[in-house]
C-alpha positions in Angstrom: -139.2 -80.1 64.1 -140.2 -78.1 61.0 -143.9 -77.5 61.0 -145.8 -75.4 58.5 -148.0 -72.5 59.6 -151.5 -73.9 60.0 -154.5 -72.4 58.3 -157.0 -71.0 60.7 -159.8 -72.7 58.7 -158.8 -76.0 60.2 -161.4 -76.6 63.0 -160.3 -74.8 66.1 -161.6 -75.7 69.5 -162.9 -73.4 72.1 -164.0 -73.6 75.7 -161.5 -71.5 77.4 -159.3 -72.4 80.2 -161.3 -75.5 81.0 -158.6 -77.5 82.8 -156.4 -76.5 85.8 -156.2 -73.1 84.3 -160.0 -72.7 84.2 -160.7 -71.5 87.7 -161.4 -68.1 89.2 -159.2 -67.4 92.1 -158.1 -64.8 94.7 -154.6 -64.6 96.0 -155.3 -64.0 99.7 -151.7 -63.2 100.5 -151.4 -60.4 98.0 -155.1 -59.4 97.9 -154.7 -59.2 94.2 -157.7 -60.6 92.3 -157.4 -62.2 88.9 -159.9 -64.3 87.1 -159.5 -67.2 84.6 -162.9 -67.9 83.2 -164.1 -71.2 81.8 -166.6 -71.9 79.1 -169.5 -72.8 81.3 -170.3 -69.7 83.4 -171.6 -66.6 81.8 -171.9 -64.5 85.0 -170.8 -60.9 84.9 -167.3 -60.2 86.3 -167.2 -56.7 87.7 -163.6 -55.3 87.5 -163.2 -52.8 90.3 -162.1 -49.3 89.4 -159.6 -47.7 91.8 -160.0 -44.3 90.2 -161.8 -42.9 87.2 -162.9 -45.6 84.7 -163.0 -49.4 84.7 -164.7 -52.4 83.1 -167.7 -54.4 84.1 -167.2 -57.6 82.1 -169.4 -60.5 80.9 -168.1 -63.5 79.1 -169.4 -66.5 77.2 -167.8 -69.4 75.3 -169.3 -71.9 72.9 -167.0 -74.7 71.6 -167.0 -76.0 68.1 -169.8 -78.5 67.7 -167.4 -81.4 67.2 -165.4 -80.5 70.3 -168.0 -79.9 73.0 -166.8 -82.9 75.1 -163.2 -81.8 75.1 -164.0 -78.2 76.0 -162.2 -76.3 73.4 -158.9 -74.7 72.3 -159.5 -71.1 73.1 -158.5 -69.3 76.3 -159.0 -65.9 77.9 -158.5 -64.1 81.2 -160.0 -61.0 82.9 -158.0 -59.0 85.4 -158.9 -56.1 87.7 -155.5 -54.6 87.4 -155.5 -50.8 86.9 -158.7 -50.0 85.0 -159.1 -53.6 83.8 -157.5 -56.1 81.4 -159.2 -58.5 79.0 -157.4 -61.0 76.7 -158.3 -63.8 74.3 -156.1 -66.5 72.7 -157.4 -68.8 69.9 -155.6 -72.1 69.6 -154.7 -73.5 66.1 -156.3 -76.9 65.6 -153.8 -78.0 62.9 -151.5 -79.1 65.7 -153.8 -82.1 66.2 -152.3 -83.5 63.0 -149.0 -83.6 64.8 -150.5 -85.5 67.8 -150.4 -82.3 69.8 -153.3 -81.0 71.9 -154.0 -77.6 70.4 -155.6 -76.3 73.6 -152.5 -76.4 75.8 -150.6 -73.6 74.2 -153.3 -70.9 74.4 -154.3 -72.0 77.9 -150.7 -71.7 79.2 -150.2 -68.5 77.3 -153.2 -66.9 79.0 -152.2 -68.3 82.4 -148.8 -66.7 82.0 -150.3 -63.4 80.9 -152.5 -63.4 84.0 -149.4 -64.0 86.2 -147.4 -61.2 84.6 -150.1 -58.6 84.2 -149.4 -56.8 87.5 -145.6 -56.7 87.0 -145.2 -52.9 86.9 -141.4 -53.0 86.6 -141.3 -55.2 83.4 -144.7 -55.0 81.9 -145.7 -51.4 82.9 -149.2 -51.7 81.6 -148.0 -52.4 78.1 -150.1 -55.1 76.4 -147.4 -55.8 73.8 -144.8 -56.4 76.4 -147.3 -58.6 78.3 -147.7 -60.8 75.2 -144.0 -61.1 74.9 -143.5 -62.1 78.5 -146.3 -64.6 78.4 -145.1 -66.1 75.1 -141.5 -66.4 76.4 -142.7 -68.3 79.5 -144.9 -70.7 77.5 -143.4 -74.1 77.1 -146.3 -76.0 75.6 -146.1 -77.0 71.9 -148.6 -75.3 69.6 -149.6 -71.8 68.4 -152.4 -69.3 68.9 -153.6 -65.9 67.9 -153.9 -63.5 70.8 -155.3 -60.1 71.7 -154.8 -58.1 74.9 -156.5 -54.9 75.9 -155.5 -52.9 79.0 -157.6 -50.0 80.3 -155.8 -47.1 82.0 -157.8 -45.4 84.8 -157.8 -42.2 82.7 -159.8 -44.0 80.0 -157.1 -44.9 77.5 -157.5 -48.4 76.2 -154.2 -50.0 75.0 -154.5 -52.9 72.6 -152.0 -55.4 71.2 -153.0 -58.0 68.7 -151.3 -60.9 66.9 -153.7 -62.5 64.4 -157.4 -62.4 63.8 -159.0 -61.9 67.2 -161.0 -58.7 67.1 -162.2 -55.8 69.2 -165.0 -53.3 68.7 -165.8 -50.1 70.7 -169.5 -49.3 70.5 -170.5 -45.7 71.4 -174.0 -44.2 71.1 -175.3 -47.1 69.0 -172.4 -47.2 66.5 -169.1 -48.8 66.0 -166.7 -46.1 67.1 -163.5 -48.1 66.8 -162.5 -51.5 65.4 -159.3 -53.5 65.0 -158.2 -55.2 61.8 -157.0 -58.8 61.5 -153.4 -59.6 60.7 -152.9 -62.4 58.1 -150.4 -64.0 55.8 -153.2 -64.7 53.3 -156.9 -65.5 53.6 -157.7 -67.7 56.5 -154.1 -67.9 57.7 -153.6 -65.4 60.4 -150.4 -64.2 62.2 -149.8 -66.4 65.3 -147.5 -66.9 68.2 -145.9 -70.3 68.2 -143.7 -72.7 70.1 -141.7 -73.0 66.8 -139.4 -70.5 65.1 -141.8 -70.0 62.1 -144.3 -68.0 64.1 -144.6 -64.3 64.9 -143.5 -62.7 68.1 -144.8 -59.8 70.2 -142.8 -57.4 68.0 -145.2 -58.3 65.2 -148.3 -57.2 67.1 -150.6 -54.5 65.9 -150.5 -51.9 68.6 -153.0 -49.1 69.0 -154.9 -47.1 71.6 -158.3 -45.5 71.9 -159.8 -43.0 74.4 -162.9 -44.4 76.1 -165.6 -42.7 78.0 -168.3 -43.9 80.4 -171.0 -45.8 78.7 -168.8 -47.3 75.9 -169.1 -51.0 75.2 -166.1 -53.1 74.3 -166.6 -56.4 72.4 -163.6 -58.7 72.2 -163.8 -62.1 70.5 -162.0 -64.8 68.6 -162.6 -65.2 64.9 -165.5 -67.5 65.7 -167.5 -64.3 66.5 -166.3 -62.0 63.8 -166.4 -64.6 61.0 -170.1 -65.2 61.7 -171.6 -61.9 63.0 -171.6 -58.5 61.2 -170.8 -55.3 63.0 -174.4 -54.1 62.7 -175.6 -57.3 64.4 -173.1 -56.8 67.2 -174.3 -53.3 67.8 -178.0 -54.2 67.7 -177.4 -57.2 70.0 -175.3 -55.5 72.7 -177.5 -52.4 72.8 -180.5 -54.7 73.5 -179.1 -55.8 76.9 -178.3 -53.9 80.0 -176.4 -56.8 81.6 -173.0 -57.5 80.0 -173.2 -61.3 80.8 -176.5 -61.5 78.9 -175.0 -59.5 76.0 -172.0 -61.8 75.8 -174.2 -64.9 75.8 -176.6 -63.5 73.2 -173.7 -62.6 70.9 -172.1 -66.1 71.3 -175.4 -67.8 70.6 -176.0 -65.6 67.5 -172.5 -66.5 66.2 -173.1 -70.2 66.8 -176.5 -70.1 65.0 -175.0 -68.3 62.0 -172.0 -70.6 61.9 -174.2 -73.6 61.4 -176.5 -72.0 58.8 -175.4 -73.0 55.3 -177.6 -70.4 53.7 -176.5 -67.4 55.8 -174.3 -65.0 53.9 -171.7 -64.6 56.7 -168.8 -62.2 56.9 -166.6 -65.2 56.3 -168.4 -66.2 53.1 -168.5 -62.6 51.9 -164.8 -62.3 52.4 -164.1 -65.7 50.7 -166.0 -64.6 47.6 -164.1 -61.3 47.5 -160.8 -63.3 47.6 -161.9 -65.4 44.6 -163.2 -68.6 46.3 -166.2 -70.2 44.7 -169.1 -72.4 45.7 -168.9 -76.2 45.3 -169.8 -77.5 41.9 -173.2 -78.7 42.9 -174.1 -75.2 44.1 -172.7 -73.6 41.0 -174.9 -75.9 38.8 -177.9 -74.7 40.7 -176.9 -71.1 40.3 -176.0 -70.7 44.0 -173.2 -68.6 45.3 -170.8 -69.5 48.1 -172.6 -68.9 51.4 -172.7 -70.2 54.9 -171.2 -69.5 58.3 -167.9 -70.9 59.6 -168.2 -73.5 62.4 -165.7 -72.6 65.0 -165.1 -72.0 68.7 -166.7 -68.8 69.8 -165.3 -66.6 72.5 -167.0 -63.4 73.5 -166.0 -60.8 76.1 -168.2 -57.8 76.6 -167.0 -54.9 78.7 -169.0 -51.9 79.8 -167.0 -48.8 80.7 -168.1 -47.4 84.1 -166.9 -44.7 86.4 -166.7 -45.1 90.1 
């Protein structure tokens, strides 16, 4: 079935793995702990460090206002493997027009990634390969943007990204490192898909950054970065000692901005820069294009600690 690439501006839905994939679990037979976190809890998830550096992680999800009852179309997972692994997948809501549930693809993708993350022979702590393995094993119809970050115990954070999920490293009150979105054109990001038109793991942006104790990592779907500026992210996370509280505060800030038609959001600033204009009634009143972008909002905050 030939299906066009869907624009990300079509409402996307957000509460993470909120079905059978939405539970935290411990494999008692292998003693390997992995966590799939749903939208509701915002408790910190400490990721144990076997040697030098690791993450202490807090998460929070807020679904699109029109999709609260359904739970959302975003998914993520957190793993204790090696120094720690965090990942976010953002489902593309345009599939609903084809009578396809857009949440199934990202949920299965993240579930598969969680299953493969500790495969040292095939994945070997490579986030790009992990994306490829998870994508190949995903049978659901749909598409999603995805980002995976894997922390080596020596402090090297490896990142692979397909689309417009984002990551920031905050050090000493400043953004030390940031990723850039991949897009075909404005509001149409790269995406993994069940169909042949999508991208693959080979198209991922791959990079790495050296981390140190005290660094803060903020990963999120575009619902965060379309509505919150970097300086707001810095001021918010530095105001909290607890990563769960920081993640919740960031998600709430993004949600507030997304519903504010007068807020000059990162999304509206970029839209104007790309030549988009305000509706006629606003132009008549001398008003410019402003406002946040209602969307699902996924926030993962990781604090780098040494043990």
